[in-house]
N, C-alpha and C positions, 0 to 999 in steps of 0.2 A: 243707715246713717240718720241720727236724730236731726230734726229741722224745725224751726220755730221762727214766728215773728218775735223778736226781742227788742224790748224798750229799755235803754239805758239812760239813767239820770244822775246828775252831780248831787250827792247828798251832803258831804261835808269834807272839809280841807282842814288839816291841822298841821302847822309848821313847827318844827322843833326850835327854830330861831326865827321868830316872826320879823326881826328887824332886817332880815334880808330881803324883805318886801320893800323896804324904805331906802335902798341904795341909789334910787333914781334921784336926779338933781332938781327936776322942776315939778311944779304943783299939778301940771297936766299929765305928768308921766303915768304909766299904766303897768299892771301886772297882766301878763297874757297866758292863758291856759290852753295848750294844744292837745286835743284828743284824736288819736288815730285808731281806728278799727281795721285790723288786718285780715284780708281774705275771708270776710263774713260769708261769702258765697261765690260760686263760680263766676268768673269775669270781673270781679270787684277787688283788685289788689289792696287798695286803701281807701278809706273814706275819712275825711277830717273835718272836725268841728273846732272852731276857735271861740273862746270866750274871753272877754276883757273885763278887767276889774280895776277900778281906780286904786292906786297904790296906798291910799289912805282909808279906803273903804273896808268894812269888816269882811273877813273871810266868810264864805258860805258855811253854814252849819245846818244840821238837820233840823233844829228848833226854830230857824229863821223863817218866819211865816210871810215875811216881806217878798222872799224869792218865790215867784209864781212857777208854774209848770214850764212856761215858755223859756224862763231863765235857767232852769235846771236840766231840761231834756237835752241829751247829747246825740242819741241815735235811736231811730225806730227802723230796724232793718231785719230782713229775713236772714237767718244765720244757719248755715249747714254745718253740723258737726262742731269742730274746734275753731275758735278764733282768738285774737288777743287784743286788748285795749292798751294802747300805749298812752302815757300822760307825761307832758312836760310843762313846767311852770317856769316863767322867766320874767324878769323886770326890764322893761323897755325905757331907755334913758332918752330917746329921741322920738317921740310918737309922730311928729310931722314927717320924718324921713320914712318911718315904718308905715305910715299911712300912704306915702307915694308908692312904696313898694307893692302894698296890697292893691292899691288902685290900678296899677300896671297890670295886675293879674285879671282883675275883674272889676271895673269902675262901678257898676251897679251894685255889687255885693259889698265892696270894701270902702265905698265913697265916705261913709261917715263912721267907719269902725273905730277910729281912734279920737273922734270928736265927740263921742257920746258923753253927755254929762248926766249919767243915770245914777239912780240910787242902787247900790248893790252891783250886780253883775250884768254886763252887756252881753249881747249875742251876735256872733258872726259865724254864719254856717258856710263851709267851704264846698257845698254841693256842686257849684260850678266848676270846681277845679279838683275833683276828687281823684283824678289821674294824673295830677301836676307832679307829684313826688311822693316817694315812700319815706324819705328822710325828713327830719325835723325842718320846719319852716324857718326856725331860728337860725340855721345854719346858712341859708340863703339870705337871710335879713341882715346878717352881722356886719356886712359892709355898708349898709345904709342906715343902721341904727345901733346905738350901744346896747347890746343884748347881754344880760347876765342871768345865766341859768341857775335857778335856786332849787329845782326838785324834779325828780324823774321817776317813773314807775311803769312797770308792765304787768298787766293783769291777765292771766290765762283764763279762757272761758271754754267750757264744753257744755253745750246745751242739754246733753244727755244727763248732766250731773246737777243741773239747776233745779231747784224747787219752782214753783209757779211764780212766787214773789220773794225777794230776798235782798240781801246786800252783798257786796264784794269789797273787802278791805285789803289794802296793800300799802306797804311801807314805801315811803319816798326816799330816794337817795340823792345826795348832792352831786350833780354832774360836774362841777368844777369848783376850784378854789376862788374864793371872793375876798378882796381886801379893801379897806376904806383908808382915807387919810386922816390926818388929825382933826379935820373938820366934820368927819363922819361921811364924806362923799366917796363914791367909787375911786379906787385908785389903780393906776396901772404900774406895772414894774418899773422901778427907777425913779418914781416920783418923790421919793423922800420917805419920811416916817409912814409906815404903814401897819395896819392891824388886821390880822386874818379873822374874818367873821365867819368863814365857811370853808371847810376843806373837802376837796373832791373825795367822794366815797363815804363821807360821814352820813349817818341817818339824818334825814331832813324832815321827817314828819310821817303823816299818814293821810291817805285819800280814801273815801268811802263812796262807792257807787252803788245806787239802788238799780234793781233790775226787775222786769216784770215780763212774763210770757204772755203774749197776746193771742 
């Protein structure tokens, strides 16, 4: 079985409908990116990294020199054979409630997760809770914050098939149907005039992950 120390970094995100990032109601609302590495090696069912991005900040691109290594890096893990990287992107309408949720898991790790006033992308690593759940954190967060899922992807990885350095590109799919009311805000069923801005299953964009064997 092939094995290596593998570094994964966020290279670029392209959304088919960038307006889905702006479904949040408040100026402090955020987009949250969840990355889950599945069974990288024996004894590690899941490892998660969360990155936060202010909803009106530019999406990360390969050419963006403002995003340093610490903001792009996702994992640096020993991988045995095959693994998979799951990606989920959501808009969080109530960051204070989401902050309380994370703080309940690990006060030290998540204390300032949603209070970051950073340029570009923020970093929140779930190393302290890597065995917490294999499911999406957004499902657990839904009762404490308005969560709108805007993109999802799974990237299969076989270290035996990887070059020393390269990129992995995968299409994003819309996880759910999203509607807005006549003011452009998130709408719930039955609230009146609604416009569908995203339909579940539709193409939602592309994500590019850079990798390096160490």
